[in-house]
Structure formats: structure tokens, C-alpha cells
KOLMI-757226 format. One record per residue (C-alpha): residue number from 1; residue in one letter; x, y, z. Coordinates in steps of 0.5 Angstrom, whole numbers. Each point is the difference from the previous one (the first is absolute). Layout:
BEGIN
NUM_a_X_Y_Z $
...
***
This chain:
BEGIN
1_m_0_0_0 $
2_k_3_6_-2 $
3_e_1_7_4 $
4_i_-6_4_1 $
5_v_0_7_1 $
6_q_-5_1_6 $
7_f_-4_7_0 $
8_p_-4_3_6 $
9_a_-7_-1_1 $
10_k_-5_1_5 $
11_l_-4_-7_3 $
12_k_-7_0_3 $
13_t_-1_7_0 $
14_k_-7_-2_1 $
15_v_-3_-6_2 $
16_r_-3_-2_-6 $
17_d_7_1_-3 $
18_f_0_-8_2 $
19_i_-4_-5_-2 $
20_v_0_-7_2 $
21_e_-4_-6_-3 $
22_e_2_-7_2 $
23_r_0_-6_-5 $
24_g_-2_-7_1 $
25_d_-3_-6_-3 $
26_n_-7_2_-4 $
27_w_0_6_5 $
28_d_3_7_-2 $
29_c_-1_5_5 $
30_k_-2_7_-2 $
31_v_0_7_4 $
32_s_-7_5_-1 $
33_e_0_6_-4 $
34_e_-2_3_6 $
35_f_2_-3_7 $
36_d_-7_1_5 $
37_s_1_-3_7 $
38_r_-8_2_1 $
39_a_-2_-5_-6 $
40_k_-5_-6_3 $
41_v_3_-7_-1 $
42_d_-3_-3_-5 $
43_l_-1_-7_1 $
44_t_-4_-1_-7 $
45_g_0_-7_-2 $
46_l_3_-3_7 $
47_e_-3_-6_2 $
48_e_1_1_8 $
49_n_-1_-6_2 $
50_s_6_-4_-4 $
51_l_2_-6_3 $
52_r_7_2_-2 $
53_e_4_4_6 $
54_f_4_5_-3 $
55_l_-3_7_-3 $
56_l_5_3_-6 $
57_c_-1_7_-1 $
58_e_4_7_-3 $
59_m_3_3_6 $
60_e_1_8_-4 $
61_k_4_4_5 $
62_r_4_7_0 $
63_e_4_4_5 $
64_i_1_-6_5 $
65_d_5_-5_1 $
66_h_-1_-7_-2 $
67_f_0_-3_8 $
68_s_-4_6_2 $
69_a_-5_-2_-5 $
70_i_0_-7_1 $
71_k_-1_1_7 $
72_d_-6_5_-1 $
73_v_-4_-4_-4 $
74_a_1_-6_5 $
75_r_-2_4_6 $
76_v_-6_3_-4 $
77_l_-2_-7_-2 $
78_g_1_-3_7 $
79_k_5_-5_-2 $
80_s_7_-2_1 $
81_v_6_4_-4 $
82_d_1_-8_-2 $
83_a_-7_0_-2 $
84_i_2_4_-6 $
85_g_4_-3_-6 $
86_y_4_4_-6 $
87_a_6_-1_-4 $
88_g_4_6_0 $
89_t_1_7_4 $
90_k_-2_6_-4 $
91_d_3_7_1 $
92_k_-2_5_5 $
93_f_-1_7_-4 $
94_a_-4_-2_-6 $
95_v_-6_-3_-2 $
96_t_0_-8_0 $
97_s_-4_-6_-2 $
98_q_1_-7_2 $
99_r_-4_-7_2 $
100_i_0_-2_7 $
101_s_-4_-6_3 $
102_i_-5_1_6 $
103_f_0_-7_4 $
104_r_-8_-1_2 $
105_p_-2_7_0 $
106_d_-6_3_4 $
107_m_-4_2_-7 $
108_e_-4_6_4 $
109_r_7_3_2 $
110_v_2_-1_-7 $
111_r_-6_3_-3 $
112_n_2_6_5 $
113_f_7_1_-1 $
114_n_2_7_0 $
115_h_7_3_0 $
116_p_2_7_-2 $
117_n_6_-3_-3 $
118_i_-2_-7_-3 $
119_v_-5_-3_-4 $
120_l_-3_-7_-1 $
121_k_-2_-2_-6 $
122_n_-1_-6_-6 $
123_f_-2_-6_5 $
124_r_0_-7_-2 $
125_w_1_-6_5 $
126_s_6_-5_0 $
127_k_2_-6_3 $
128_r_7_2_1 $
129_k_4_6_4 $
130_i_3_5_-3 $
131_k_8_0_1 $
132_m_6_3_-1 $
133_g_4_-3_-6 $
134_y_-8_-1_-4 $
135_l_2_8_-3 $
136_q_3_-1_-7 $
137_a_1_7_-2 $
138_n_-2_8_1 $
139_h_-2_5_-5 $
140_f_2_6_1 $
141_r_-3_7_-2 $
142_i_5_5_2 $
143_i_1_8_-2 $
144_l_7_4_1 $
145_r_0_8_1 $
146_d_4_6_-1 $
147_m_4_-3_-5 $
148_d_4_4_-5 $
149_s_-2_0_-7 $
150_k_7_-4_-3 $
151_a_0_-4_6 $
152_a_-7_-3_-1 $
153_i_1_-1_-7 $
154_k_7_-4_1 $
155_s_-2_-4_6 $
156_a_-7_-2_-4 $
157_q_5_-3_-6 $
158_n_4_-4_5 $
159_i_-5_-3_3 $
160_r_-4_-1_-6 $
161_s_7_-4_-3 $
162_l_1_-4_6 $
163_q_-3_-7_1 $
164_w_2_-2_7 $
165_f_4_3_6 $
166_p_4_-3_5 $
167_n_-4_-2_6 $
168_y_4_3_6 $
169_f_-3_1_7 $
170_g_-2_7_1 $
171_p_4_4_5 $
172_q_-6_-1_6 $
173_r_2_-8_0 $
174_f_6_3_4 $
175_g_-3_6_5 $
176_s_-3_6_-2 $
177_l_3_4_5 $
178_r_6_-3_3 $
179_k_2_-4_-6 $
180_n_3_-5_5 $
181_n_-5_-7_-1 $
182_v_6_-3_-4 $
183_r_5_2_6 $
184_v_-5_-3_5 $
185_g_-1_-6_-4 $
186_t_7_-1_-1 $
187_f_2_-1_8 $
188_i_-6_-4_0 $
189_l_2_-6_-5 $
190_k_7_2_3 $
191_r_-3_-2_7 $
192_e_2_6_3 $
193_f_-7_1_4 $
194_e_2_5_5 $
195_k_3_5_-6 $
196_a_-6_-1_-5 $
197_i_-4_2_7 $
198_l_3_6_1 $
199_a_1_2_-7 $
200_i_-8_0_-1 $
201_l_-1_4_7 $
202_t_6_5_0 $
203_d_2_1_-8 $
204_t_-1_7_-2 $
205_a_-2_4_-7 $
206_p_0_7_-1 $
207_t_-7_-3_-4 $
208_e_-3_0_7 $
209_k_-4_4_4 $
210_p_4_4_5 $
211_d_-4_-3_6 $
212_i_1_-8_-2 $
213_t_8_2_-1 $
214_f_0_3_7 $
215_a_-3_-6_3 $
216_r_5_-5_-4 $
217_e_6_4_2 $
218_k_-3_1_7 $
219_l_0_-8_0 $
220_a_7_-1_-3 $
221_k_3_4_6 $
222_a_-4_-3_5 $
223_i_3_-7_-3 $
224_r_6_2_0 $
225_s_0_1_8 $
226_a_-4_-5_3 $
227_k_5_-6_3 $
228_t_-5_-4_4 $
229_v_-6_-5_-3 $
230_e_-4_5_5 $
231_e_3_7_-3 $
232_k_-2_-3_-7 $
233_k_-7_-2_1 $
234_n_-1_7_3 $
235_v_3_2_-7 $
236_f_-5_-4_-4 $
237_s_-6_2_4 $
238_d_2_7_0 $
239_a_0_-1_-7 $
240_a_-7_-3_-1 $
241_r_-2_6_3 $
242_y_2_6_-4 $
243_f_1_-4_-7 $
244_p_-6_3_-4 $
245_a_-5_-4_-1 $
246_f_-1_-1_-7 $
247_l_7_-5_1 $
248_k_-3_-5_1 $
249_l_6_-5_-2 $
250_e_4_4_5 $
251_k_-5_0_5 $
252_e_-1_-8_0 $
253_l_7_-1_1 $
254_l_1_5_5 $
255_f_-5_-2_4 $
256_y_2_-8_0 $
257_l_7_3_1 $
258_g_-2_4_6 $
259_r_-2_-7_3 $
260_k_6_-4_-3 $
261_p_6_5_-2 $
262_e_5_-5_-2 $
263_d_-6_-5_-4 $
264_f_1_4_-7 $
265_i_-1_-7_-4 $
266_g_-7_-1_4 $
267_s_-2_8_-1 $
268_l_0_-1_-7 $
269_k_-3_-7_0 $
270_r_-6_4_4 $
271_a_0_6_-5 $
272_q_-5_0_-6 $
273_r_2_-5_-5 $
274_k_-1_4_-6 $
275_n_4_5_3 $
276_v_6_-4_2 $
277_l_0_-4_-6 $
278_m_1_7_-5 $
279_f_7_1_3 $
280_v_2_-7_-4 $
281_h_-4_1_-6 $
282_s_3_7_-1 $
283_v_6_-4_0 $
284_q_-2_-6_-5 $
285_s_-3_7_-4 $
286_h_7_3_1 $
287_i_4_-6_-3 $
288_f_-5_-1_-5 $
289_n_1_7_-3 $
290_q_7_0_0 $
291_i_0_-6_-4 $
292_l_-5_2_-5 $
293_e_4_7_-1 $
294_t_7_-4_-1 $
295_a_-3_-5_-4 $
296_l_-3_6_-5 $
297_s_6_3_0 $
298_e_3_-5_-3 $
299_g_-6_-1_-5 $
300_l_-2_-6_2 $
301_d_-7_-2_-3 $
302_f_-5_-2_5 $
303_t_-5_-1_-7 $
304_k_3_-6_-1 $
305_e_-5_-6_2 $
306_g_4_-4_6 $
307_q_4_7_2 $
308_q_-6_5_2 $
309_n_1_0_8 $
310_c_4_2_5 $
311_i_1_-4_7 $
312_l_-3_3_6 $
313_a_5_-3_5 $
314_g_-1_-5_5 $
315_y_3_-6_3 $
316_k_-3_-5_-5 $
317_t_2_5_-6 $
318_r_3_-4_-6 $
319_f_4_5_-4 $
320_f_0_1_-7 $
321_d_5_-3_-5 $
322_g_4_4_-4 $
323_r_2_8_1 $
324_l_-7_1_4 $
325_g_2_-5_5 $
326_e_7_3_0 $
327_i_-3_7_1 $
328_e_-5_-3_6 $
329_r_6_-3_4 $
330_q_4_7_-1 $
331_v_-6_4_2 $
332_l_-1_-5_7 $
333_e_8_1_1 $
334_e_0_7_-1 $
335_n_-6_1_6 $
336_n_5_-5_4 $
337_l_-6_-5_0 $
338_t_-1_-7_-1 $
339_l_-6_-4_-2 $
340_d_0_-4_7 $
341_d_-1_8_3 $
342_f_-7_-1_-2 $
343_n_-2_-6_4 $
344_v_-1_4_6 $
345_v_-2_-6_5 $
346_e_0_4_6 $
347_i_-7_4_-2 $
348_s_-3_-6_-5 $
349_f_-5_6_-4 $
350_l_7_3_-2 $
351_r_3_-7_-3 $
352_m_-1_2_-8 $
353_k_0_-5_-5 $
354_g_2_4_-5 $
355_s_-4_1_-7 $
356_y_0_3_-7 $
357_r_-2_7_-3 $
358_r_-2_2_-7 $
359_a_6_4_-2 $
360_i_-3_5_-5 $
361_t_-8_1_-1 $
362_e_-4_1_-6 $
363_i_-4_6_-1 $
364_k_-7_-1_-3 $
365_d_-5_4_-2 $
366_l_4_6_-1 $
367_e_-4_7_-2 $
368_v_4_6_1 $
369_e_-3_7_-2 $
370_i_3_7_2 $
371_s_-4_6_1 $
372_d_-1_7_3 $
373_g_1_1_7 $
374_e_-6_3_4 $
375_e_3_0_6 $
376_f_7_3_-1 $
377_s_0_6_-5 $
378_g_3_-2_-6 $
379_s_2_-6_1 $
380_k_-2_-7_-3 $
381_k_-3_-6_3 $
382_m_1_-7_-2 $
383_t_-5_-6_1 $
384_l_2_-7_0 $
385_e_-4_-7_1 $
386_f_4_-7_0 $
387_t_-1_-6_3 $
388_l_5_-3_4 $
389_p_1_-7_4 $
390_s_-2_-1_7 $
391_g_5_2_4 $
392_v_4_5_-4 $
393_y_-1_8_2 $
394_a_-2_5_-5 $
395_t_5_5_3 $
396_t_5_-5_-2 $
397_f_-2_0_-7 $
398_l_-1_8_0 $
399_e_7_1_4 $
400_n_4_-2_-6 $
401_f_-2_7_-4 $
402_f_-2_4_6 $
403_v_3_3_6 $
404_f_-6_3_5 $
405_e_0_5_3 $
***
């Protein structure tokens, strides 16, 4: 893939500038022309006393994150979060439509469902719950704004000429503020659990708010001063009180360490799994990105049959043959890691067997249109439509062409 000049643009100026519609087996979700949260739920044609246990529908949402939406749907319908099935997560500052399933719903609650940011529609019954992995693709309609005329024309030409793009993991995988996920994950894989915990609690970055930095630095100083077990208990207990409430992982670790200040493995075991897993996953993603970048720079062809993937490293990983395998071994060595490091037997849910990920992604249903921008005087806007396979972010595609302001 040749080097492409990136041009500045504004993404998500308006909520409807980012539309995501889920594509599945015989079910293409659609976003409404007008989002009307006051509209009554339409159950026309649905047999309400079906013997099947799962009610499928489309959940259209705007300006609400995925997990809050699922939690709110469950609450309004009087169900547990586990009773709501879904195939993939969707963006917050956007209008999105996706399939969900509801286990043994109370139909009266469904009929009366009302939420300012969520609409339920297009109902049918099923024997099965919708699960992660059922998603095939997402269709995007995205508007980019405040573009220079020449830049818009050139970037449109670049996009139209591109048949595939590198399937890199995006920056959000590595920590949106402190960008220390790989550092923490590496400590965990090397069994340096105390260092991992202290990095989670005390690493600072200029992108964080001053009160958070103050709390982290205060804790770091107190840890250095504490000598006895009792002093350490007090340090962690005090920090659990003054750390901001929204730092949930940090608070979980501090509450535990306030009782057992030297049990760093135990604190990780009792934290929410998804929060701890993200650190190890970030290491896998980092290695994947480095392997792919090196391979592409050397001209390896990932369109060839049998050479379409790169590894997501794990203790059961098998390296590819030839030059790609050499690059994989080289990148692991450069990161001071071995495959055995991913077998974290001390914390069973962190044992990573490994898998593979597509190295490049094909763009389908691509349409590009340039028009005058109404938001920014004298500028152009670009409207893009395209379909990407599940697990591939639209922003990963767009970052090949644009620098977002």
C-alpha cells in the first residue's frame, strides 16, 4: 500500500454525521429518517404468545453508549442485563441501529417501552439468543466537514482508488488518555504484578485532569514512604477515599489492597475481568500492528490465498512459514516477550491461547460525494458510505486519509 497524504477534516460535528447500520444474516438494520423517541412501539403482525423464548428487534439509539443503552433497555423491560443479547457494540456520539434479543419478555412492558435515546422496532421471534460473533458487517454513512476544496478532491480520489487497507488496531486499544495499556499488559505477562498495579494506579499523563494527576502523585509518594504492612494498608485505604469515583478499576484495586496490601495477584483476580483483560489484549494488538507494519513495508502480499492473516500472539500460537514467520519472531523478541509469557497460569482468565486476525480489510459498497459545507463557511464536506466486516472500525479506515481535528 503506497503512502497516502492525510488531510485535515472534522468528524462527528453533528450526531447524524456518523450513522452505523448493522448487517447480518437476512437482516439489514436501518436508521430512521427522523429519530422519534416518542413514537409508540409497533407490534403489528407479531404473535404475542409465541412458544419461542427470544424476541428479536432492532435497537436504534443516539447519543448514548452501547452498555448504558443495554442496561437501560433491561431496566425498562424489567429484565437482567444478561437477558439482552447483541452481536456487537456501537458508537456513542452517533445514530446506530442493531439487532438485539430479549429473553422471555413481558410484552406489556415492550409495548410501553419509552426512552429518550432509544427506539425498539421491527420485532420477530426466534429460538436463539443473539450473541457476539453473529455480526457480519456494519454499513456506515459518515460526513466529514471543514475540508479544503483541493484536499477534498484529492482524498476522494485516494479513497476511490483503494481496494483494501491495513487492519490495524486503533489508538483506543492502547489507552485513550494515558496510553499505558501496553506497559501494564507487559508487566502482567512478565509476572511483575506489583509493577502492573502501581502503573495502573500511579502512572500520570498531561492529558488527564489535574485532580486525577494529583491523586495519582499523592498515592505514589505515600507508597514510597510506607514501610510496614499496616502503613501500606492505610495508604491504600486512604487513596480509596480520595480517588475520583469514576476511576472504577483503580477504586476496586485500592479497596482490595486496603485489606491485603501485598496481594497484587489477588487484587487483579477480583477486579472486573474485562478491565484487566484489556491490558493483555493491548499487548497482543501492539504486536499485531508492528508485525503488519513491518510486513507491509517489505511488500508482503496479504491478498494471496493462505497469507491473509497475522497472529494475535498466545501460548499456542503457531508462527507462519517464510518471511512473515521471521517477522513475527523478530517483533516478539523486540518486545522482550515469548509465547510462553501469554500463559498466565497465576490468573486463569488471562491465559491467552492466541488466534489470528485479517491483515487487510476490503471496502465494499463504497460511495463518495463532495458538496458545499453548510457548517463552516467556504469549506467542503465529504459524505462517505461503505461497508466493513465486523470488528473493523470505520475510524481505522478513515485515519488512512484524514487527520481529525
